[in-house]
N, C-alpha and C positions, 0 to 999 in steps of 0.2 A: 390449339384453341378449338373451340366449337361454338356454334351459335344455336339459337333456339330451334331452328329448322333442322339442323343435323342431329341435335339431341332427340328430336321428335321422329327421326327416321329418314329424313331426306338424304339421298346419296348424291354426291357431286361427280362421281365417276360415270363416264360414258364409254362407248366401245373404243373410241380413239385413245382416251386416257388409259384405259385398261390395257390396250395393246402396247402402248408406250412403256408402262411400268413393267409389264411382263417381259418385254424385250430387254429392258435395261437391267432389271433385278433378277429375272428368272428365266433367262434364255435357255433353250434346249440344246443339248448335244445330241448326237445320233441315237444314243440309247434312250434318252428321255423322249425324244421325238417319236421313236418307234413305239414306245409304250403308250404315249398319249394318243397316237393315231390308231392304235390297235382296235379299240372298240368299233370304229367305223369300218376298218379293214376286215373285221371278223363278224360283222352283223351282231355286235353286242350293244347294249345300251351305253351311250356316251355320257356317263354320269360320274366320271372321274373328277377329282378336285382340279381346280384351276392351276396354271403354272405358279402363280404367286402363292397360292395356298400350299401347293406341294413344297415350294422352297421354304415356306414358313415351318412346315412340319420338320424338315431337315434341320433348320436352325434351332427349333425347340429341342430336338434330340441332342444337339451339340451343347446348348445352354444347360440342359439337365445332366450332361455327361452320361447319357443313357448307354447301356450295354445290352440289356435284355428287354425286348419290346414285343408286345402283342398287337396285331392289327386284326380287326374284325371287318371283313369285306375287302377282298383282294382285287376283284374285277380283273383288269389286264396287267396289274402290277405297277402302275404309274406311281401311286403314293408309296408303295413298298420300296421303289428305287430311291425316292427322296429320303425316306426314313432310314434305309440301310446305309445310304451315303453319309448320314449324320452320325453313324455309329463308328467306334474304333474298329480296327481290323479283326479283333476277336469278338466283336459284338454279334448278336443274333436277333433276327426278327422272325417271329412265328406268326404267319399270316393265315387267316381262316377264310375259306371261300366255299360257299354252298354249291355252286355250279361247277361240275367237273370240267366242262368245256372251257369256262372262263379260267379255271385253275391251270389248264394246259397252256393257254395263251400266256398267262402270267409267268409260268415257269420258263417258257421260251424267251420272254422278254428279260427275265431276271438272268438267265444264262447268257444272253447276248450282251448284257451289261457287266458280265463278269462278277456277279454277286451270288452265285449259287451257294457258296460256302457260308454266306451271311444270312440267307433267307430260306426258310422252309415254308412251303405252302401246304396247309392241311385242308383236306376236302371234307365237307360235311356241315351239318347244322351247328352253328356256334354253341347252342345249348348242350350239344353232345361233345364237341371238340374241346371247348374251354376247360372242362374239368380234367381232361387228359394232359393239359399243359401245366397244371398246378405244380408239379414237381420241378419244373424248370425255373420257377420263381424264387424269391420275389422279383417282380419286374420293375423296371424303371419308368416305363410308359406304356399306356394302352391307348390305341386310336380306334374309334368307332366310326364306321362308314358303311353300315349294312342295313338290314331291315329295321325300320325305325321303331316298330312296336316292341322290338326286343331290347331297346336301350335300357330300360330299368333293370332288367336281368343282367345285362352285360356290365352295367355300372356297379351292381351289387357284387358281381364276381371280381371286378377290378378293385373294389374297396378291400377285398380279402386277400388279393394277390399282388397289389402294388406295395413297394417299400414306402416307408414314411418319406414324404417329400417327392414321391413319384407322381408322374403326370397322367391325368385322364383327359383325352382330347376327343371331342365328338362333333362331327360335321352334320350339317343339315338340321341344326337345332332350332331353326325357325319353321321347320317342316314345310318348306316351299310356300310360306305365307299362310299356312292353315293351322298354326300352333294353337290358336284360340277357338278352333271349331269344336263342335260337340259330336265327335265321332271317335271310335276306339283308338286309332293311331295317334290322334292329337291328344287324347287323354293320357295315353302311355307316355308321350313325349313330355307333357307337362309334369307327369309323375317323375320322370327322369330328372328334369330340372329341379323339382322340389325336394327330391331325395338326396341331393348332393350335399346339403349343409350338414348332414349327420357325420360325414366322413371326409369332406373336402372343403378347401377354400377355393371358390370358383368364380368365374366370370363368363359371360357369353360375348365374345368378340363380334362386333357387328359386320362380319363379312356378308356377302350377298345373301347367304342362307343361314348365317349364324354358326359360330364355331365355339363350343364350350371348351375352356381350358381350366383345369382344376388341379390343385395340389393336394395329395393325400395328407391328412393330419398325422 
């Protein structure tokens, strides 16, 4: 159920509730803890998904029976671990990371998790790397968690390279509360939202910063 306050945007979770549900539903093992803590340990921005959001990504992969997946924005590899764990043993995740130093940290975390065979980290601008992945498709899922101004372009690529029924998932779709501002990144994010109806059946799950989940027509 929902009430008028929650429908209007009020959130009932606080730090204590969030910590409890993360512990119960999305507890870390050693590999996940290493990847989650890596940004602070390596002076990287600590902008990885939350434990519950990471677990949700893995569950979505299992629900979709995903085998071939693309991630745009690797950071330290935390979300990549969740995604890869949701794939079958012969599944493959192609993760794209702009920063070579971040990619090196992610590869070390992926190796420590025993997932090197399932995850490839490609370094470079997504606009350059994504076309080189076309031949590995069609893909079962695409996860966006990178530069927000690029979301319209990445969604257009996903529309061409996802199978029918494949998933497009996009984090930070509220743009940290600035979605309705009049500036270039906000306009690009609104364009991303509005463009989806042409190729996807979509919703924006009201996570703390909005998570688009869309199914390719």
